[in-house]
C-alpha positions as CSV (number, residue, x, y, z in Angstrom):
1,X,8.2,-33.9,8.1
2,X,6.3,-30.8,7.3
3,X,3.1,-29.1,7.1
4,X,2.4,-27.1,4.0
5,X,-0.6,-25.0,3.2
6,X,-1.3,-23.9,0.0
7,X,-3.7,-22.5,-2.5
8,X,-3.6,-24.2,-5.8
9,X,-3.2,-27.5,-7.6
10,X,0.1,-27.3,-8.6
11,X,1.6,-26.5,-5.5
12,X,1.0,-30.5,-5.1
13,X,2.9,-31.4,-7.5
14,X,6.1,-29.5,-6.0
15,X,6.1,-31.1,-2.7
16,X,8.5,-34.0,-2.5
17,X,7.8,-35.1,0.7
18,X,5.4,-37.7,0.3
19,X,4.8,-38.1,4.2
20,X,4.3,-34.6,4.4
21,X,0.7,-33.1,5.3
22,X,-1.0,-30.6,3.3
23,X,-3.7,-27.9,4.6
24,X,-5.7,-26.7,1.7
25,X,-6.8,-23.0,1.8
26,X,-8.3,-22.7,-1.6
27,X,-11.3,-23.2,-3.9
28,X,-10.1,-27.1,-5.9
29,X,-10.6,-30.5,-5.1
30,X,-7.5,-33.7,-5.0
31,X,-8.0,-36.9,-4.1
32,X,-4.1,-36.7,-2.7
33,X,-3.5,-38.5,1.0
34,X,-1.3,-36.1,2.6
35,X,-4.0,-33.3,2.5
36,X,-5.6,-33.3,6.2
37,X,-7.9,-30.2,6.0
38,X,-9.4,-28.1,3.3
39,X,-10.7,-24.3,3.4
40,X,-12.4,-21.8,1.1
41,X,-10.3,-19.3,0.2
42,X,-11.9,-16.0,2.5
43,X,-11.7,-13.5,-0.8
44,X,-13.9,-16.7,-2.5
45,X,-16.6,-16.1,0.2
46,X,-19.6,-13.9,0.6
47,X,-20.1,-10.7,2.2
48,X,-21.8,-12.6,5.8
49,X,-19.7,-15.5,5.5
50,X,-16.6,-13.1,5.7
51,X,-17.8,-11.3,8.5
52,X,-18.7,-14.2,10.6
53,X,-16.0,-17.1,9.3
54,X,-14.2,-19.1,11.8
55,X,-12.0,-20.5,9.2
56,X,-9.2,-18.8,10.7
57,X,-10.1,-20.0,14.7
58,X,-10.2,-23.9,13.5
59,X,-7.7,-24.0,10.8
60,X,-5.2,-22.8,14.0
61,X,-6.6,-25.2,16.5
62,X,-6.3,-28.2,13.9
63,X,-2.3,-27.1,13.5
64,X,-1.6,-27.3,16.9
65,X,-3.3,-29.8,17.2
66,X,-1.4,-32.2,14.7
67,X,1.9,-30.4,14.2
68,X,4.6,-31.0,17.4
69,X,6.3,-27.1,17.9
70,X,9.5,-28.5,16.3
71,X,7.9,-29.1,12.7
72,X,8.4,-26.3,9.6
73,X,5.1,-24.9,8.3
74,X,5.9,-24.0,4.8
75,X,3.1,-21.4,3.4
76,X,2.9,-21.3,-0.7
77,X,2.6,-17.7,-1.8
78,X,1.1,-16.1,1.9
79,X,-0.7,-13.9,-0.8
80,X,-4.2,-14.6,0.1
81,X,-6.3,-13.3,4.0
82,X,-6.4,-16.4,5.4
83,X,-3.1,-17.6,4.9
84,X,-1.6,-14.0,6.6
85,X,-3.7,-13.9,9.5
86,X,-3.0,-17.2,10.0
87,X,1.2,-17.0,9.7
88,X,1.2,-14.1,12.1
89,X,-0.6,-16.6,15.3
90,X,1.9,-19.1,14.4
91,X,5.1,-17.3,14.0
92,X,5.9,-17.1,17.7
93,X,5.0,-21.4,18.2
94,X,6.4,-22.5,15.2
95,X,9.6,-22.2,12.3
96,X,7.8,-20.4,9.3
97,X,8.8,-20.9,5.7
98,X,7.2,-19.0,2.8
99,X,7.9,-20.1,-0.5
100,X,7.8,-18.1,-3.9
101,X,5.8,-19.9,-6.0
102,X,4.1,-17.6,-8.8
103,X,5.3,-14.0,-10.3
104,X,2.5,-12.3,-8.1
105,X,4.3,-13.2,-4.9
106,X,6.6,-10.3,-5.3
107,X,3.4,-7.7,-5.6
108,X,3.0,-6.4,-1.9
109,X,2.4,-3.0,-3.0
110,X,0.6,-0.4,-0.5
111,X,-0.6,1.4,-2.9
112,X,-3.7,2.5,-1.9
113,X,-4.8,3.4,-6.3
114,X,-6.7,6.3,-7.6
115,X,-10.2,5.5,-5.4
116,X,-8.4,5.4,-1.8
117,X,-11.8,5.7,-0.2
118,X,-13.6,3.3,-2.4
119,X,-10.6,0.9,-1.6
120,X,-10.8,1.6,2.6
121,X,-14.7,0.4,2.2
122,X,-13.9,-2.4,0.6
123,X,-11.0,-3.3,3.1
124,X,-13.8,-3.0,5.9
125,X,-15.6,-5.6,4.1
126,X,-12.9,-8.4,4.4
127,X,-12.3,-6.9,8.3
128,X,-8.7,-5.5,6.8
129,X,-9.5,-1.9,7.8
130,X,-7.0,-1.4,10.3
131,X,-4.6,-3.1,8.5
132,X,-5.3,-1.2,5.2
133,X,-5.0,2.3,7.4
134,X,-1.7,0.8,8.8
135,X,0.1,0.0,5.0
136,X,0.0,-3.9,6.3
137,X,-2.8,-4.2,3.5
138,X,-2.8,-3.3,0.1
139,X,-5.4,-2.8,-2.4
140,X,-3.9,-3.5,-6.5
141,X,-5.9,-3.9,-9.7
142,X,-9.2,-4.3,-7.0
143,X,-7.0,-7.2,-5.5
144,X,-6.2,-7.1,-1.8
145,X,-1.4,-7.7,-1.0
146,X,-0.6,-8.1,1.9
147,X,3.1,-7.4,3.7
148,X,5.0,-10.4,4.6
149,X,5.1,-10.8,8.7
150,X,8.2,-10.0,10.3
151,X,10.5,-12.5,11.4
152,X,9.1,-15.3,8.4
153,X,11.9,-16.1,6.0
154,X,11.5,-17.1,2.3
155,X,12.2,-20.5,0.9
156,X,14.5,-19.8,-2.5
157,X,14.8,-24.0,-2.5
158,X,11.3,-24.7,-3.5
159,X,10.6,-21.6,-5.1
160,X,8.7,-21.4,-8.7
161,X,12.5,-20.2,-10.0
162,X,14.6,-22.7,-8.4
163,X,12.7,-25.4,-10.6
164,X,14.8,-25.7,-13.6
165,X,15.0,-29.5,-15.1
166,X,17.4,-28.1,-18.1
167,X,20.5,-25.7,-18.5
168,X,20.3,-26.1,-22.2
169,X,20.2,-23.6,-24.6
170,X,17.1,-24.6,-27.3
171,X,17.2,-23.8,-31.0
172,X,14.9,-22.3,-33.3
173,X,11.9,-24.4,-33.5
174,X,9.2,-24.8,-36.3
175,X,6.3,-24.6,-33.9
176,X,5.4,-22.2,-30.7
177,X,2.6,-22.1,-27.8
178,X,1.2,-19.2,-26.9
179,X,0.7,-19.5,-22.9
180,X,-3.2,-17.6,-22.4
181,X,-3.2,-15.3,-19.3
182,X,-7.1,-15.1,-18.7
183,X,-7.0,-10.9,-17.9
184,X,-10.2,-11.0,-20.0
185,X,-11.8,-12.5,-17.2
186,X,-9.6,-11.0,-13.9
187,X,-9.9,-7.4,-15.3
188,X,-13.2,-8.0,-16.9
189,X,-12.1,-7.0,-20.6
190,X,-14.8,-6.5,-24.0
191,X,-14.7,-9.9,-24.8
192,X,-14.5,-8.5,-28.5
193,X,-11.9,-6.6,-27.9
194,X,-9.7,-9.5,-26.2
195,X,-10.2,-11.6,-28.8
196,X,-8.7,-8.8,-31.3
197,X,-5.6,-8.8,-29.4
198,X,-5.2,-12.5,-28.7
199,X,-5.8,-13.1,-32.9
200,X,-3.3,-10.1,-33.8
201,X,-0.7,-11.5,-31.9
202,X,-1.7,-15.2,-32.9
203,X,-0.9,-13.7,-36.9
204,X,2.2,-12.3,-35.9
205,X,3.4,-15.9,-34.4
206,X,2.1,-17.2,-37.8
207,X,4.9,-15.3,-39.8
208,X,7.6,-16.6,-38.0
209,X,6.9,-20.1,-37.4
210,X,5.3,-23.0,-39.2
211,X,2.5,-23.4,-36.2
212,X,1.3,-22.2,-33.4
213,X,-0.7,-23.8,-30.4
214,X,-2.4,-22.8,-27.2
215,X,-1.7,-23.9,-23.5
216,X,-5.0,-22.9,-22.0
217,X,-5.2,-21.7,-18.6
218,X,-7.8,-23.2,-15.8
219,X,-9.6,-20.5,-15.4
220,X,-10.2,-19.9,-19.6
221,X,-13.7,-19.7,-20.4
222,X,-15.4,-22.4,-22.6
223,X,-15.8,-19.0,-25.1
224,X,-12.6,-17.9,-25.3
225,X,-11.6,-21.7,-25.8
226,X,-14.4,-21.9,-29.0
227,X,-12.7,-18.8,-29.9
228,X,-9.2,-20.5,-30.6
229,X,-10.7,-23.3,-32.2
230,X,-12.4,-21.3,-34.9
231,X,-8.8,-19.6,-35.5
232,X,-7.8,-23.1,-36.2
233,X,-5.1,-23.1,-33.1
234,X,-5.3,-26.7,-31.8
235,X,-4.4,-27.2,-27.7
236,X,-1.2,-28.1,-26.8
237,X,0.1,-31.2,-24.5
238,X,2.8,-29.6,-23.7
239,X,4.5,-26.5,-24.5
240,X,6.5,-26.4,-27.4
241,X,10.2,-24.9,-27.5
242,X,9.5,-21.6,-28.6
243,X,6.7,-20.2,-25.9
244,X,5.1,-17.0,-26.5
245,X,2.6,-14.8,-23.6
246,X,2.3,-12.6,-21.3
247,X,2.7,-12.3,-17.5
248,X,3.0,-16.0,-16.4
249,X,4.7,-18.3,-14.0
250,X,4.7,-20.1,-16.6
251,X,6.2,-18.0,-18.7
252,X,9.2,-17.3,-16.9
253,X,9.8,-20.6,-16.0
254,X,10.0,-21.7,-19.5
255,X,12.8,-19.0,-19.8
256,X,14.7,-19.9,-17.0
257,X,14.5,-23.6,-18.8
258,X,16.2,-21.8,-21.7
259,X,13.2,-21.9,-24.0
260,X,13.2,-18.9,-26.1
261,X,10.5,-16.8,-24.8
262,X,8.7,-14.0,-26.2
263,X,6.8,-11.1,-23.7
264,X,3.9,-9.4,-25.3
265,X,2.7,-7.7,-22.8
266,X,3.1,-4.2,-24.6
267,X,-0.2,-5.3,-26.0
268,X,-2.0,-4.8,-23.9
269,X,-1.3,-1.1,-22.9
270,X,-4.2,1.2,-23.3
271,X,-6.6,-1.8,-22.5
272,X,-5.2,-3.3,-18.9
273,X,-4.9,-0.4,-15.6
274,X,-1.8,1.5,-15.9
275,X,-1.5,0.0,-11.9
276,X,-0.7,-2.9,-13.5
277,X,1.9,-1.5,-16.0
278,X,4.0,0.0,-13.0
279,X,4.0,-3.7,-12.0
280,X,5.0,-5.2,-15.2
281,X,7.6,-2.4,-16.0
282,X,9.3,-2.8,-12.7
283,X,9.6,-6.8,-13.1
284,X,11.1,-6.1,-16.8
285,X,13.4,-3.4,-15.3
286,X,14.4,-6.0,-12.7
287,X,14.8,-9.1,-14.5
288,X,15.3,-8.8,-18.0
289,X,18.3,-7.7,-20.4
290,X,17.5,-4.8,-22.8
291,X,14.3,-6.0,-23.8
292,X,13.0,-6.1,-26.5
293,X,9.2,-6.6,-27.8
294,X,10.3,-8.4,-31.3
295,X,13.4,-10.7,-29.6
296,X,12.7,-13.7,-27.1
297,X,13.6,-12.2,-23.9
298,X,17.0,-12.8,-21.8
299,X,16.7,-13.1,-18.0
300,X,19.5,-11.7,-15.8
301,X,21.4,-14.7,-14.1
302,X,19.6,-15.4,-10.5
303,X,17.8,-12.2,-10.3
304,X,14.5,-13.8,-8.7
305,X,17.1,-14.5,-5.7
306,X,17.6,-10.8,-5.3
307,X,14.2,-9.3,-6.1
308,X,13.1,-7.0,-3.8
309,X,9.2,-6.5,-3.1
310,X,7.3,-4.3,-5.1
311,X,5.7,-1.8,-3.1
312,X,4.7,1.3,-4.9
């Protein structure tokens, strides 16, 4: 039996052990009987709650109470403050492994960005000031990034890039699924500007495919969904054999499974922050053979297994 510490609902689907114990550090609900505790993301708490939070102490005591010394603890992602702090407390007592759960897992940026003073002030409100000064915590595109604690190995077996369902090379399809990524929410992009970008992409896809549908992200707004409906685009129950989109874990999973996958990240240059393209260009260089935006991407063999961290 093992203990899994997760942030997202899809992590539950990827934990095959029916007898595993699960602690959620995240803002979603579930009736999964394996869950033995649930706590809010530190980053989603308001200032007063952050400064006086005792969740770290509560989770640490619970784990020490319910887990034997020889039990393995899996951290899925290890991209939030509470999980990061908790792993440092547990690594000397338990066997700890970290599971790469999405493409942002490799974002361990130490850069303080173009506004280091503002970033430092923000780090103080998250009780990360010391770690920020010593380069253990960074701020990238207004989000915190954390270096992996020493002595914690990566679990490639459960990683998102090791969950291939087929090695079949899939041919041409009549339709294509656009995989939505709510950057308009993440980066506070003007909604009209965002819809013009999406409409341009949809029109380009319609020139090559008989129909286009969309796979919404769980954080897509109703306003965006209504816009897609007005464009005559239906929601996809499942993705087509051909997919298109920006940077997302699902997009890369489809490419790994042999789906024809189109990457439209260049459509966002001039709209997303420059720091974002430092990461995306790095990923393209490390993972994709001879990237051409007009053609399906071709991933390098086992590239994820040897992918270093982005530490700009």
